[in-house]
Every structure is written in structure tokens, then in C-alpha cells.
N, C-alpha and C positions, 0 to 999 in steps of 0.2 A: 204040155203038161210042165215042160220046165220052166215055164215063163211064171208060172203060179210061186212057186219058191223065189223066185227072183225079185218078183214083185213084192213078196211079203219082206224080205229083206231090205229091197229098197224103202220101204214104208217104216222099218224098225229104225232105220241109219237116220231118215229124215225125221222122224221123232226124236232121237236121242240128241241129233243137233239143235233141234228147236226147243226142247226141255230146258236146259241149261240156260239159254237167252232170254226166255220168258222168263224165268226165275231171276236172272239178273236184274231186268227191266223192272220186275214187280219191287224188287229190293231196293232200286235207286229212286224210285217215285217215293217222294214225301207220304208219311203216314198222319193218319190225323190221333193228334194227342188228345188225351181224356186226361181232366186234374180237377182240383178241387181249388175253391178260392176260399183263400184265409181272411176272414172278417175279424177286426179288431176295433172296439168291442163287439163282443156278441150280441149286447143287450144295449140300446142306444134310445134315447128320446128323441122326441121330433124336434126338428131344428139342428140336431147333433151332426158330429162328423165320424166316418168311419175311415179306417185305413184297409185297402185290400193288397194282398200278395197274392199271384199266379205264378206257377213255375209250369205249366203245360204247353206254353208257345214255344219251346225249343230254342230255336235261333232265332225266333220273330222278335224284332225290335219293338213291338209296340202292339197295343190291343185295345179294344174297348168293351166298357162294363156296362150294364144296365140291370135296374131294378125297378119296379113299380114304386118303391119308397123313395129314391134319387130325384133330387130337384132335376139333374141333368144327367148325361151321359157321362162315365168315368172314364177318362183316358190314360191308359198305362204307359209306362215309361220304364227302362232299366234301371236297377235299384243294386248295387253292391254285390254285382254276383248273384243275388238270391231269387232271381227272376225279374219278375215286372212289378211295379208298384203304381198305386192311384188311390187320391183321396175322393169321397163323395160324401155330398151333403144330404141329411135326410130331409123331405119335404116338412113344412112345420103342421102341416092340415093331415099326417099320416096317422091311420088309425094303428091301435096298438093289434101287432099280429106278427107271425112269421113271414117273413119276406125269402125271396129267393135270387140269387146275382147270376146273372148269366155272362162270361167272359167270353169273345170271340179273339182269335189273333188275328193280326192285319193278314197276314199271310193264308189266313182260312184253313190252313190245316190242325188247328188246336182249339178246343172249346173245355171250358170249365164253369162249374157250378158249384155253390156255395148258399149259406142261408145265414140270415141274422136275426134278432125280434128287436121291435120297436115297443118300447113300454112308456107308459105313461106314469110320472112321478107325482105327488102329492104337491111339490113345491115344484113349480117350473124351473130350469135351469136356465139362467142368463145367457144369453147368445151376444149380445151388446155388453160394453164395458158397464161395471157396476160402479155407482158414485160412493166409493169408499179407497180410503188409501191407507197405505201401511200394510199392505197384504192382509195378515191374518187379524189384525187388531181392529178391523171392522165389526167384528163379534163382541170382542171385548167393550169398544165404544156402545155397542147396543145396550149391553146389560149394564154398563154404569149408566146411561141415559135413563133406562126403568128405574134405578134403583136413586137418584139424585133427584133433587125438586124441594119444593118446601113443605115439611112435614110439622109435625107437632113441636119439635123443638124451635125450627125456626120462626113458628107463630110466637112462640112464648117470647123468644129474644125481641122480635119486632114489637110486640106489646110492650115489653119492659122498656124500650129505648123511646117508643113514644109516649108513655107515661113519664120518663125522667123529661123528654123536651117539653111538655106540657106544663109540669111542674116548674122548671127553668123561665117560660114564658111567662107563668102565672107571679113568680117571685120578682122578676124583671119588672112586669106591669105594676105590680103593687110597690116597687121601689120607685118608680117614676111618678107614680100619683103622689108618695110623700114628700118626693122633692118638689112635685109642682104647688104641693099645698103649703109648701114652708117659705 
């Protein structure tokens, strides 16, 4: 009968020793960090680019990000101690809609998600360089081109110069004829 209390005490002692060890092991294992992805700009046109920031990766030095709207996988790298940074290009055929971004840390212990919106503008924004020089003067040059050109004033001046030339030729011809007859 005395063996039952002894067994009970041995079990309690073993559990007391094992419990702190299992708690310490659980704390030393890396935990999955969950976070969010910051997408700038949050509204983007097809063919445009977005900047992605994530801080859910802890000590991981890299991560990858995907979205149905991306041309290819975004690769994250450390940036200024603020977390990880990447750029991604939006497919030119992406339909206007809200899209989700999924980021997975390289060590596999962190994940993050974010959203952005693809919008279509009435005028497509250029992706390639534009044939215009001088920065903002392209708009002024376009407006000046619409306003200049031959108008009524130019037509009247042209007709007057043409009439003067015709009269000068007529007088010169008449003078030559008189000289030839004399």
C-alpha cells in the first residue's frame, strides 16, 4: 500500500521536471509571424509598378511575393531596417479588380497578405518614353500648336502681297513693251 503514494510522488516529480523543459523547447522554436503587405500605390493601372513592403519575416533576409496581377514573382530584399522591400509590375492585360498579394518568408516562418486595386483610366499612361522634350513644356507646345496656323488674318495678308506682286509684274511688263516699241 505504501507503493501507491510513492508512485504518485514519482509521477509528479517527473512531470515537474519535464514540463519546464517542454515549455523551453516550445519557446525556442521559431514561430510563424503573420503580417500585412504595404502596397504603394494602392490603385494602379495595367502595366504600372507597385512598391511592396513587409515586416512579417523577422530575421529572414529575403521573401517572395505573388499575385494574379503580377507579371512575375516579386523578390524581397532588406531595405533601411524597415523590413523587406520589392517592386512588381502589373500585367498589361490585368482586368480592373481588387487583387491580393501573398508573401512568404524564405525561412518559411512568416507570411503576409495585402491588397491593391487595378483601375483603367480613360487615357492610358505611357510605359515607354514619350516623344516630348522639356518636361512640362510638352503640354504648352501642344496647346500652342492647336492655336497657331493660317487663319483669316494670314489669308488677307497673303492675298494683299499676291496683289502687290501682280501689279508690280503688270507695270514691269507694260514698261518693257513701251521700251520695245520706242
